[in-house]
N, C-alpha and C positions, 0 to 999 in steps of 0.2 A: 845525177840529179836531173834526169830528163822530165820535162813537164808533161802533164796530161794534155790531150788534144782539145778537150772541150770543158767548159765550165760545169762544175758540179757543186752541190750544196752539202755542207757538213755542219752538224751540230756537235760542238766540242763541249763536253760536260767534264769540267776539271776544276779542282780547288783554286780559286782566284788568288787566295792569300798566300799560297806557297811560292814565295819569292815572286818571280814574274814569269813562271814557266808556262802558264796558260797563254800569255802574250807571245812567247817564243814559239809555242806549238801552233798558235793561230797564224803567225806570220809564215811559218814553214809550210803549213798546209796551203796557204794562199799561193806559195811558189808552185804548187802542183795544180794550180787553177781551181782550187776549192774556194767557194764563197762561204766564209766561216761565220757561224753564229756561236757565241760563247755563253755558256750557262755555268753557274757554280754547281758543284756536285752535291751540295746540301743547303737547305734553307730552313730557318731564316739565315741570311748571310751576315751574321754578326757574332759577337761573343757568346750570346745565349745559344745560338745554333751550334757553335763549336762545343760548348759544354754538353748539349744534348747528344751530339755525335760521339764525344769521348765517353760519356756515361751510358750510351746505348739506349736512350729514351725513345721508344717506338714512335712517339709523336713526330719525330724528325722526318721519318719516311713519309708520313701522311702529309706534312707541310710541303716537303720536297716534291711529292707527286702532284699536289695541287698547283704549286708554283710553276713547275715545268710544263704541266699539261695546259695551263691557262696561257702562259706567256711564250712557250717555245714549241708546243706541239699542235694545238688546235688550229686547224686551217693551214698547217705547214706540211712540207714534204722534204725529205733529205735523201741524198744518195748514200751518205755515211753518217753514222752517229758514233763518235769516239768518246768512250768513258774512261777517264783517268781517275784512279782511286775509288771514287763512287761511294762515299760513306753514306749518302742519303738515298741511294738507289734501292728499289724494292722490285720483286718479281712482278707485282701488279703494275708498277710504272713501266717496266720493260714491255709488258703487253701493249700499253699505249704507244710506246716508242716504235714497236714493230709495225703498228698500223700506218706509220708515216715515214718509215725508212726501210730501204732494201738491204741494209747491212749494218750490223752493230758489232763494234770491236771494243773490248775492254782491256785495261792494263792497270797494274798496280805496282807502285814503287815502294810498297811496304810489304812486310811478311804478314801472313795470316795470324801469326802469334802476336804481332804488334798491332795490327789493324785487320780485324776479321770480317768486316762488313761484306766484302766480295764473296765470301764463302756461301752467302745466301743466294747470290744471283749469277756467279760466273759461268755456270753451266747453261744459262738461259740466253747467252749471246752467241753470235755466229763464231767469233773467235775471241779467245781470252789468253793474255800473256802475263807473265810475272817477271820480276827481276831477281826473285829469291830462289836460290838453288834448292834449298831444302823443300820448299813448297812445290817447286817444279817436280822434284823426284817423287814426293809423296802423293801428289794429285795428278801426275802425268800432264802437267801444264808446260807448254813451250816457254823457253827463256828468251826474252829480248833485253839486251843490255841497255843501260843508260848511256849517257853521252857527255861530251865536254861542250859547255856553252861559251868557252873562252875564244876570243878572236885569234886567228892564225898569227903565229909569231915565227918569222923566218930568220930572226937575228941569231947571232952566235950566242951560245949559252953563257950567261954571266952569273957568277956565284958571289952573292953578297951575304948569304946565310948558310951555315952548315946544316941547320934544321929549322923548320918553321911549323907552327901549329896555329891554324885559324879555324876556330870552331864556335858553334853555338853550345852553350853549357847545358847539358842534360845527361841523365843516367850516370854512367861511370866515366865520363870523358875526362874530368879533372883528375881522377885517380890514375887514369891511363897515361895522360900527359906527364904527370909527376913520375910515374914508374919509368917511362921512357927516358926522361931527362935526368933522373937520378942514377941511371945506369949507363949514361954516355958522358964522355969527356968532350965537350964542344965549347968553343969560345964565342962563336957568333950564332945567335938564334933570334927568331922573331916569333913571339907568342902573343896571340890575340884571342881573348875569350869573350864572346858576346853573351850578355845576360839579357834575355828578352823583355822582362818586366819585373815589377816589384814582387809579384807572386812567385815567379821562378827564382828570384834572388833569395827569398826567405827559405824556400824549399832546399835549394842547393847549399845555402849557407848552413842550415841545420844538419844537412847530410854530411858535410865535410868542413866544419868550421876552421880546422887547422890549415887545410889545403887552401881554403878560400882566402885566409889571411896571407898565406905564402904567395899566392898568385894575385893578390889584390891589385897591384900596379898593372897587371895584364888584362884586367876585367873591365869591360865597357858596356854601358847601357845603350850605346849607339853602334850600329853595325859598321864594320870597316868599309869605307868607300870602295866600290867595285874596281875602280882603276888601280887602287892601292893593293887590293887583293890580287889582281892580275900580276902586278909588278912583283910582289913578294913571292908568289908561287913560281913565277918565271925565274927568279933569282935565288931560289932555294936549291940546295943540293939534295936534301931529303925533306919530306913533309910528313906529318903525322896524320893518319886516317884512323878514326875509331868508328867501327860499325856497331850499331846497337846490338847487344847480346842476343836479342830475339830475332835478329835478321842475318841472313847469309848472302844477300845480294851485294853486288859491287857498287860502291857509292859513286856519285858524280865526281867527287873529289879525286878518286883514283884515276878516272879518265882525264880529268883536267891536268893532273900531275904528269901523266904519260904524254899529253900533248905539249907539255912544257919541258920535257926531258928532265923531270924532277923525280927522284927516286922516292919510294913509299915505305913507311913503317906502319904496319896495320895489324890489328888483332883478328882480321878475317881470313882464315885459311882458304876459303872458297875462291879467293881471287885467282888462285893458281889453276882453276878450271877454265880460265880464259887464257888463250895462248899469248895475249899481249903481256901478261905478267909473268916474270921469270926471275931466276936467281940474280940477274944483272940489274934489276930495277925494283925489286920488292923484297922486303924483310917481313916475315911473319913473326910477330912477337905478341904472344897471348898472355892472358892473366896468369896461367900456370907455367909459362916459359921460364927457363933458367935465366936469371938476370945477367949472369956472366956471359951468356952467349950473344947478347945484343951488341956489345962493343966489338966482339970478334966479327960478327956478321957485318957490322957497320964498316969496319976497317977493310974488309975484303972488297967491297964495291965502292968505297968512298971516292976513288979517283975515276971511276967509270962515268962517262957521259952516255946515258942510255939512248937507244934508238927511239926516235919520235914515232908515236902512234897516235893518230887523231881519229876518233870516232865522233862524228858531228851529229847535230840534231837532224840533219837530212838523212843520215844513215838510220837513225832511230825511227823516223817517220816512215821511211821506205819499208823497213821491217814490219811496221804495224799495218800499213794500208796497201802495199803493192804485192 
């Protein structure tokens, strides 16, 4: 984590509403002596803007270009512009950015199948990276892995739960959690399912009413406090990771589990392409896997305390900018 020798200016274009990662990224860039200005990656910066982004209304790119040009580009200059996700970015906006910056780096933590906006502009930046293995293979894009944002924990591993699942409810996550738990014999577990709002509640309930009622006591409209999340993950023997079916990148949850010496049950076979994940810390259990194999795989490594591997946000930023 060697600091740069002189102050530089960076424009970080990143979704501000995605947890607090734009703040984490900004603080980390500051460690390397960057003076960071933060912009959202799409405007208007509200629910209407998100709807336009998800429904791919072209007006979003026009509004985003106007907002960024007026508030962040006109009369400014940057040594680095770092674009994360970039749903509102257009090639015409990138032309304006190139006029005020000597280097533009892009990164997406979504697959193109899930969020395809970068397909329109990723070839127009100096460097572009993805977390998604299938996209990397198909488009010859380098992979940069995500990271753990959890604080360092040097305490001896404590086991309070045989298995945990702390998730935001979407896509097929409820079905996956149910399949895992239905095929395991465990006595101690911690299950927390966060429902984002009333709209997602209605959608998810209509998709799986029986499962919703089954897990009702585990569902909350308030997110789990972060300190409690840290405690539970640190004290879990296994944790459940569900990668969206449209994506093959390794989730932050997996890196946080490794830093906690917590083993992983995941539906994503691509985790094995990273040397950190192996037969001693990861079970691949997919939708089409033999249900009887899960308990066998679980028993094989249940008593193993895996080696700790910590990939920090500093490692992530260094891969992006150095």
